[in-house]
PDB file as gemmi writes it, atoms N, CA and C in Angstrom:
CRYST1    1.000    1.000    1.000  90.00  90.00  90.00 P 1                      
ATOM      1  N   MET A   1     123.364 -20.867 -93.753  1.00  0.00           N  
ATOM      2  CA  MET A   1     123.346 -22.202 -94.431  1.00  0.00           C  
ATOM      3  C   MET A   1     123.438 -23.397 -93.984  1.00  0.00           C  
ATOM      4  N   ASN A   2     122.107 -24.575 -94.000  1.00  0.00           N  
ATOM      5  CA  ASN A   2     122.717 -25.778 -92.512  1.00  0.00           C  
ATOM      6  C   ASN A   2     123.581 -26.585 -93.487  1.00  0.00           C  
ATOM      7  N   THR A   3     124.574 -26.581 -94.034  1.00  0.00           N  
ATOM      8  CA  THR A   3     125.202 -27.619 -94.561  1.00  0.00           C  
ATOM      9  C   THR A   3     125.218 -28.996 -94.195  1.00  0.00           C  
ATOM     10  N   GLN A   4     125.052 -28.857 -92.469  1.00  0.00           N  
ATOM     11  CA  GLN A   4     125.426 -30.128 -91.917  1.00  0.00           C  
ATOM     12  C   GLN A   4     123.906 -31.286 -92.571  1.00  0.00           C  
ATOM     13  N   LEU A   5     122.841 -30.288 -91.884  1.00  0.00           N  
ATOM     14  CA  LEU A   5     121.481 -30.880 -93.079  1.00  0.00           C  
ATOM     15  C   LEU A   5     121.718 -31.306 -94.301  1.00  0.00           C  
ATOM     16  N   ILE A   6     122.157 -30.215 -94.957  1.00  0.00           N  
ATOM     17  CA  ILE A   6     121.236 -30.708 -96.477  1.00  0.00           C  
ATOM     18  C   ILE A   6     122.308 -32.053 -96.720  1.00  0.00           C  
ATOM     19  N   GLU A   7     123.299 -31.948 -96.257  1.00  0.00           N  
ATOM     20  CA  GLU A   7     124.340 -33.157 -96.795  1.00  0.00           C  
ATOM     21  C   GLU A   7     123.723 -34.833 -95.859  1.00  0.00           C  
ATOM     22  N   SER A   8     123.456 -34.590 -94.458  1.00  0.00           N  
ATOM     23  CA  SER A   8     122.405 -36.088 -94.713  1.00  0.00           C  
ATOM     24  C   SER A   8     120.702 -35.885 -94.874  1.00  0.00           C  
ATOM     25  N   LEU A   9     120.378 -35.274 -95.567  1.00  0.00           N  
ATOM     26  CA  LEU A   9     119.107 -35.366 -96.357  1.00  0.00           C  
ATOM     27  C   LEU A   9     119.993 -36.052 -97.664  1.00  0.00           C  
ATOM     28  N   ILE A  10     121.306 -35.492 -98.358  1.00  0.00           N  
ATOM     29  CA  ILE A  10     121.352 -36.460 -99.591  1.00  0.00           C  
ATOM     30  C   ILE A  10     122.578 -37.794 -99.381  1.00  0.00           C  
ATOM     31  N   GLN A  11     122.597 -37.881 -98.277  1.00  0.00           N  
ATOM     32  CA  GLN A  11     122.772 -39.352 -97.835  1.00  0.00           C  
ATOM     33  C   GLN A  11     121.246 -40.091 -97.686  1.00  0.00           C  
ATOM     34  N   ALA A  12     120.322 -39.448 -97.201  1.00  0.00           N  
ATOM     35  CA  ALA A  12     119.282 -39.942 -96.677  1.00  0.00           C  
ATOM     36  C   ALA A  12     118.421 -40.416 -98.331  1.00  0.00           C  
ATOM     37  N   ILE A  13     118.247 -39.126 -99.043  1.00  0.00           N  
ATOM     38  CA  ILE A  13     117.796 -39.666-100.717  1.00  0.00           C  
ATOM     39  C   ILE A  13     118.873 -40.710-101.037  1.00  0.00           C  
ATOM     40  N   ARG A  14     120.223 -40.781-100.958  1.00  0.00           N  
ATOM     41  CA  ARG A  14     121.019 -42.095-101.642  1.00  0.00           C  
ATOM     42  C   ARG A  14     120.521 -43.428-101.264  1.00  0.00           C  
ATOM     43  N   SER A  15     120.467 -43.309 -99.955  1.00  0.00           N  
ATOM     44  CA  SER A  15     120.128 -44.276 -99.658  1.00  0.00           C  
ATOM     45  C   SER A  15     118.287 -45.125 -99.780  1.00  0.00           C  
ATOM     46  N   LEU A  16     117.440 -44.624-100.331  1.00  0.00           N  
ATOM     47  CA  LEU A  16     116.297 -44.720-101.299  1.00  0.00           C  
ATOM     48  C   LEU A  16     116.662 -45.721-101.801  1.00  0.00           C  
ATOM     49  N   SER A  17     115.672 -46.869-102.064  1.00  0.00           N  
ATOM     50  CA  SER A  17     115.739 -47.686-103.795  1.00  0.00           C  
ATOM     51  C   SER A  17     114.977 -46.395-104.582  1.00  0.00           C  
ATOM     52  N   GLN A  18     115.204 -47.250-106.219  1.00  0.00           N  
ATOM     53  CA  GLN A  18     115.099 -46.443-107.115  1.00  0.00           C  
ATOM     54  C   GLN A  18     113.445 -46.137-106.941  1.00  0.00           C  
ATOM     55  N   GLU A  19     112.724 -46.981-106.482  1.00  0.00           N  
ATOM     56  CA  GLU A  19     111.213 -46.601-106.738  1.00  0.00           C  
ATOM     57  C   GLU A  19     110.872 -45.942-105.703  1.00  0.00           C  
ATOM     58  N   GLU A  20     111.589 -45.382-104.509  1.00  0.00           N  
ATOM     59  CA  GLU A  20     111.479 -44.564-103.464  1.00  0.00           C  
ATOM     60  C   GLU A  20     112.039 -43.292-104.242  1.00  0.00           C  
ATOM     61  N   GLN A  21     113.025 -43.257-104.746  1.00  0.00           N  
ATOM     62  CA  GLN A  21     114.028 -41.793-105.197  1.00  0.00           C  
ATOM     63  C   GLN A  21     112.875 -41.256-106.590  1.00  0.00           C  
ATOM     64  N   ALA A  22     112.103 -42.016-107.017  1.00  0.00           N  
ATOM     65  CA  ALA A  22     110.977 -41.373-108.157  1.00  0.00           C  
ATOM     66  C   ALA A  22     110.102 -41.009-107.625  1.00  0.00           C  
ATOM     67  N   MET A  23     109.516 -41.348-106.405  1.00  0.00           N  
ATOM     68  CA  MET A  23     108.513 -41.472-106.006  1.00  0.00           C  
ATOM     69  C   MET A  23     108.900 -39.435-105.394  1.00  0.00           C  
ATOM     70  N   LEU A  24     109.804 -39.081-104.846  1.00  0.00           N  
ATOM     71  CA  LEU A  24     110.384 -38.434-104.097  1.00  0.00           C  
ATOM     72  C   LEU A  24     110.481 -37.098-105.107  1.00  0.00           C  
ATOM     73  N   GLU A  25     110.798 -37.594-106.109  1.00  0.00           N  
ATOM     74  CA  GLU A  25     111.404 -36.879-107.278  1.00  0.00           C  
ATOM     75  C   GLU A  25     110.059 -36.235-107.826  1.00  0.00           C  
ATOM     76  N   GLU A  26     108.910 -36.496-108.036  1.00  0.00           N  
ATOM     77  CA  GLU A  26     107.637 -36.611-108.377  1.00  0.00           C  
ATOM     78  C   GLU A  26     106.992 -35.642-107.464  1.00  0.00           C  
ATOM     79  N   LYS A  27     106.976 -36.076-105.976  1.00  0.00           N  
ATOM     80  CA  LYS A  27     106.417 -35.142-104.892  1.00  0.00           C  
ATOM     81  C   LYS A  27     107.032 -33.915-105.201  1.00  0.00           C  
ATOM     82  N   LEU A  28     108.463 -33.414-105.329  1.00  0.00           N  
ATOM     83  CA  LEU A  28     109.298 -32.558-105.099  1.00  0.00           C  
ATOM     84  C   LEU A  28     109.387 -31.949-106.236  1.00  0.00           C  
ATOM     85  N   PHE A  29     109.030 -32.671-107.596  1.00  0.00           N  
ATOM     86  CA  PHE A  29     108.961 -31.417-109.275  1.00  0.00           C  
ATOM     87  C   PHE A  29     108.022 -31.444-109.395  1.00  0.00           C  
ATOM     88  N   PHE A  30     106.878 -32.546-109.410  1.00  0.00           N  
ATOM     89  CA  PHE A  30     106.071 -32.462-110.370  1.00  0.00           C  
ATOM     90  C   PHE A  30     104.873 -30.983-110.135  1.00  0.00           C  
ATOM     91  N   GLU A  31     104.057 -30.604-110.918  1.00  0.00           N  
ATOM     92  CA  GLU A  31     103.261 -29.306-110.714  1.00  0.00           C  
ATOM     93  C   GLU A  31     102.080 -30.010-110.724  1.00  0.00           C  
ATOM     94  N   ASP A  32     101.465 -30.013-109.448  1.00  0.00           N  
ATOM     95  CA  ASP A  32     100.057 -30.818-109.344  1.00  0.00           C  
ATOM     96  C   ASP A  32      98.826 -30.162-109.513  1.00  0.00           C  
ATOM     97  N   THR A  33      98.865 -28.774-109.954  1.00  0.00           N  
ATOM     98  CA  THR A  33      97.126 -27.955-109.905  1.00  0.00           C  
ATOM     99  C   THR A  33      97.151 -28.292-111.275  1.00  0.00           C  
ATOM    100  N   TYR A  34      97.788 -28.645-112.255  1.00  0.00           N  
ATOM    101  CA  TYR A  34      96.647 -29.262-113.657  1.00  0.00           C  
ATOM    102  C   TYR A  34      96.991 -31.108-113.726  1.00  0.00           C  
ATOM    103  N   PRO A  35      95.530 -31.527-113.712  1.00  0.00           N  
ATOM    104  CA  PRO A  35      95.710 -32.869-114.388  1.00  0.00           C  
ATOM    105  C   PRO A  35      96.761 -33.325-115.325  1.00  0.00           C  
ATOM    106  N   SER A  36      97.047 -34.907-115.079  1.00  0.00           N  
ATOM    107  CA  SER A  36      98.084 -35.227-115.609  1.00  0.00           C  
ATOM    108  C   SER A  36      97.398 -36.066-117.484  1.00  0.00           C  
ATOM    109  N   THR A  37      97.720 -36.107-117.875  1.00  0.00           N  
ATOM    110  CA  THR A  37      97.416 -36.762-119.206  1.00  0.00           C  
ATOM    111  C   THR A  37      96.342 -37.870-118.860  1.00  0.00           C  
ATOM    112  N   ASN A  38      96.809 -38.598-118.024  1.00  0.00           N  
ATOM    113  CA  ASN A  38      96.541 -40.133-117.860  1.00  0.00           C  
ATOM    114  C   ASN A  38      94.896 -39.925-117.368  1.00  0.00           C  
ATOM    115  N   ASP A  39      95.312 -38.812-115.919  1.00  0.00           N  
ATOM    116  CA  ASP A  39      93.306 -38.261-115.113  1.00  0.00           C  
ATOM    117  C   ASP A  39      92.663 -37.939-115.929  1.00  0.00           C  
ATOM    118  N   LEU A  40      93.036 -37.070-117.255  1.00  0.00           N  
ATOM    119  CA  LEU A  40      92.422 -36.323-118.428  1.00  0.00           C  
ATOM    120  C   LEU A  40      91.347 -37.374-118.920  1.00  0.00           C  
ATOM    121  N   ILE A  41      92.777 -38.702-119.427  1.00  0.00           N  
ATOM    122  CA  ILE A  41      91.868 -39.527-120.101  1.00  0.00           C  
ATOM    123  C   ILE A  41      90.946 -40.489-119.458  1.00  0.00           C  
ATOM    124  N   ALA A  42      91.415 -40.962-118.142  1.00  0.00           N  
ATOM    125  CA  ALA A  42      90.645 -41.739-117.261  1.00  0.00           C  
ATOM    126  C   ALA A  42      89.039 -41.392-117.143  1.00  0.00           C  
ATOM    127  N   LEU A  43      89.337 -39.912-116.886  1.00  0.00           N  
ATOM    128  CA  LEU A  43      88.471 -38.922-116.867  1.00  0.00           C  
ATOM    129  C   LEU A  43      86.541 -38.464-117.383  1.00  0.00           C  
ATOM    130  N   SER A  44      87.200 -39.123-119.226  1.00  0.00           N  
ATOM    131  CA  SER A  44      86.496 -38.938-119.769  1.00  0.00           C  
ATOM    132  C   SER A  44      86.473 -40.038-120.377  1.00  0.00           C  
ATOM    133  N   LEU A  45      87.000 -41.103-120.272  1.00  0.00           N  
ATOM    134  CA  LEU A  45      86.508 -42.731-120.157  1.00  0.00           C  
ATOM    135  C   LEU A  45      84.725 -43.258-119.385  1.00  0.00           C  
ATOM    136  N   TYR A  46      85.423 -42.676-117.725  1.00  0.00           N  
ATOM    137  CA  TYR A  46      84.713 -43.215-116.873  1.00  0.00           C  
ATOM    138  C   TYR A  46      83.652 -42.327-116.391  1.00  0.00           C  
ATOM    139  N   SER A  47      83.688 -41.093-117.358  1.00  0.00           N  
ATOM    140  CA  SER A  47      82.727 -40.161-117.162  1.00  0.00           C  
ATOM    141  C   SER A  47      81.338 -39.952-117.854  1.00  0.00           C  
ATOM    142  N   ASN A  48      81.973 -40.693-118.649  1.00  0.00           N  
ATOM    143  CA  ASN A  48      80.835 -40.709-119.955  1.00  0.00           C  
ATOM    144  C   ASN A  48      80.522 -39.516-120.745  1.00  0.00           C  
ATOM    145  N   SER A  49      81.221 -38.973-120.360  1.00  0.00           N  
ATOM    146  CA  SER A  49      81.155 -37.245-121.000  1.00  0.00           C  
ATOM    147  C   SER A  49      81.355 -36.958-122.773  1.00  0.00           C  
ATOM    148  N   LEU A  50      82.075 -38.338-123.005  1.00  0.00           N  
ATOM    149  CA  LEU A  50      81.917 -38.347-124.933  1.00  0.00           C  
ATOM    150  C   LEU A  50      81.300 -39.493-125.122  1.00  0.00           C  
ATOM    151  N   ASP A  51      80.349 -39.650-124.670  1.00  0.00           N  
ATOM    152  CA  ASP A  51      79.416 -40.860-125.073  1.00  0.00           C  
ATOM    153  C   ASP A  51      78.617 -40.335-126.497  1.00  0.00           C  
ATOM    154  N   PHE A  52      78.543 -38.698-126.514  1.00  0.00           N  
ATOM    155  CA  PHE A  52      77.434 -38.345-127.112  1.00  0.00           C  
ATOM    156  C   PHE A  52      78.027 -38.474-128.684  1.00  0.00           C  
ATOM    157  N   LEU A  53      79.108 -38.124-129.000  1.00  0.00           N  
ATOM    158  CA  LEU A  53      80.033 -38.568-129.698  1.00  0.00           C  
ATOM    159  C   LEU A  53      79.750 -39.472-130.645  1.00  0.00           C  
ATOM    160  N   ALA A  54      79.235 -40.705-129.974  1.00  0.00           N  
ATOM    161  CA  ALA A  54      79.697 -41.873-130.488  1.00  0.00           C  
ATOM    162  C   ALA A  54      77.523 -41.554-131.760  1.00  0.00           C  
ATOM    163  N   GLU A  55      76.781 -40.854-131.308  1.00  0.00           N  
ATOM    164  CA  GLU A  55      76.172 -40.359-131.810  1.00  0.00           C  
ATOM    165  C   GLU A  55      75.829 -39.219-133.672  1.00  0.00           C  
ATOM    166  N   GLU A  56      77.084 -38.658-133.625  1.00  0.00           N  
ATOM    167  CA  GLU A  56      77.327 -37.875-134.409  1.00  0.00           C  
ATOM    168  C   GLU A  56      77.708 -38.536-135.503  1.00  0.00           C  
ATOM    169  N   PRO A  57      77.348 -37.962-136.637  1.00  0.00           N  
ATOM    170  CA  PRO A  57      77.727 -38.333-138.199  1.00  0.00           C  
ATOM    171  C   PRO A  57      79.572 -38.368-138.130  1.00  0.00           C  
ATOM    172  N   ASP A  58      79.838 -39.535-139.269  1.00  0.00           N  
ATOM    173  CA  ASP A  58      81.278 -39.540-139.480  1.00  0.00           C  
ATOM    174  C   ASP A  58      81.333 -38.665-140.288  1.00  0.00           C  
ATOM    175  N   ILE A  59      82.126 -36.984-140.519  1.00  0.00           N  
ATOM    176  CA  ILE A  59      81.883 -36.297-141.748  1.00  0.00           C  
ATOM    177  C   ILE A  59      83.546 -36.281-141.735  1.00  0.00           C  
ATOM    178  N   TYR A  60      84.470 -36.982-141.392  1.00  0.00           N  
ATOM    179  CA  TYR A  60      85.672 -36.882-141.951  1.00  0.00           C  
ATOM    180  C   TYR A  60      86.038 -37.771-142.233  1.00  0.00           C  
ATOM    181  N   THR A  61      87.414 -38.226-143.379  1.00  0.00           N  
ATOM    182  CA  THR A  61      88.202 -39.611-143.666  1.00  0.00           C  
ATOM    183  C   THR A  61      89.807 -39.092-143.380  1.00  0.00           C  
ATOM    184  N   SER A  62      90.179 -40.336-143.156  1.00  0.00           N  
ATOM    185  CA  SER A  62      91.581 -40.147-143.804  1.00  0.00           C  
ATOM    186  C   SER A  62      92.606 -39.316-144.860  1.00  0.00           C  
ATOM    187  N   GLU A  63      90.790 -39.231-145.636  1.00  0.00           N  
ATOM    188  CA  GLU A  63      91.736 -38.603-147.276  1.00  0.00           C  
ATOM    189  C   GLU A  63      91.715 -37.142-147.081  1.00  0.00           C  
ATOM    190  N   ASP A  64      91.022 -36.426-145.672  1.00  0.00           N  
ATOM    191  CA  ASP A  64      90.659 -35.015-145.515  1.00  0.00           C  
ATOM    192  C   ASP A  64      91.682 -34.360-145.070  1.00  0.00           C  
ATOM    193  N   GLY A  65      92.060 -33.336-146.212  1.00  0.00           N  
ATOM    194  CA  GLY A  65      93.114 -32.308-145.304  1.00  0.00           C  
ATOM    195  C   GLY A  65      94.105 -33.051-145.563  1.00  0.00           C  
ATOM    196  N   GLU A  66      95.100 -31.920-145.484  1.00  0.00           N  
ATOM    197  CA  GLU A  66      96.994 -32.551-146.232  1.00  0.00           C  
ATOM    198  C   GLU A  66      97.315 -33.525-145.078  1.00  0.00           C  
ATOM    199  N   PRO A  67      98.510 -34.319-144.991  1.00  0.00           N  
ATOM    200  CA  PRO A  67      99.246 -34.901-144.592  1.00  0.00           C  
ATOM    201  C   PRO A  67     100.062 -34.557-143.991  1.00  0.00           C  
ATOM    202  N   ILE A  68     100.259 -35.287-142.673  1.00  0.00           N  
ATOM    203  CA  ILE A  68     101.068 -34.315-141.233  1.00  0.00           C  
ATOM    204  C   ILE A  68     102.167 -35.364-141.882  1.00  0.00           C  
ATOM    205  N   ASN A  69     103.261 -34.211-141.963  1.00  0.00           N  
ATOM    206  CA  ASN A  69     105.027 -34.710-141.975  1.00  0.00           C  
ATOM    207  C   ASN A  69     105.355 -34.774-141.131  1.00  0.00           C  
ATOM    208  N   ALA A  70     105.966 -35.733-140.125  1.00  0.00           N  
ATOM    209  CA  ALA A  70     106.258 -36.045-138.443  1.00  0.00           C  
ATOM    210  C   ALA A  70     108.092 -34.879-138.912  1.00  0.00           C  
ATOM    211  N   THR A  71     107.888 -35.239-139.696  1.00  0.00           N  
ATOM    212  CA  THR A  71     110.177 -35.347-140.086  1.00  0.00           C  
ATOM    213  C   THR A  71     109.835 -33.183-139.446  1.00  0.00           C  
ATOM    214  N   GLU A  72     109.309 -32.462-139.705  1.00  0.00           N  
ATOM    215  CA  GLU A  72     108.602 -30.958-139.762  1.00  0.00           C  
ATOM    216  C   GLU A  72     109.185 -30.890-138.512  1.00  0.00           C  
TER     217      GLU A  72                                                      
END                                                                             
């Protein structure tokens, strides 16, 4: 094990700003094989892929179904 390298890396990481540390953490630990929620929202907004729903009739109301209990 290269202990000296690890200690140097730790020192370098600690010298980074909070923003830089956050970026590093995202790069190291973020599973980027799947799009993020924000990516999916942007895709659906800008691709117009859901525009057909504007022509669909409103068949449900807020009184339909059972209420959701947020404490369960």
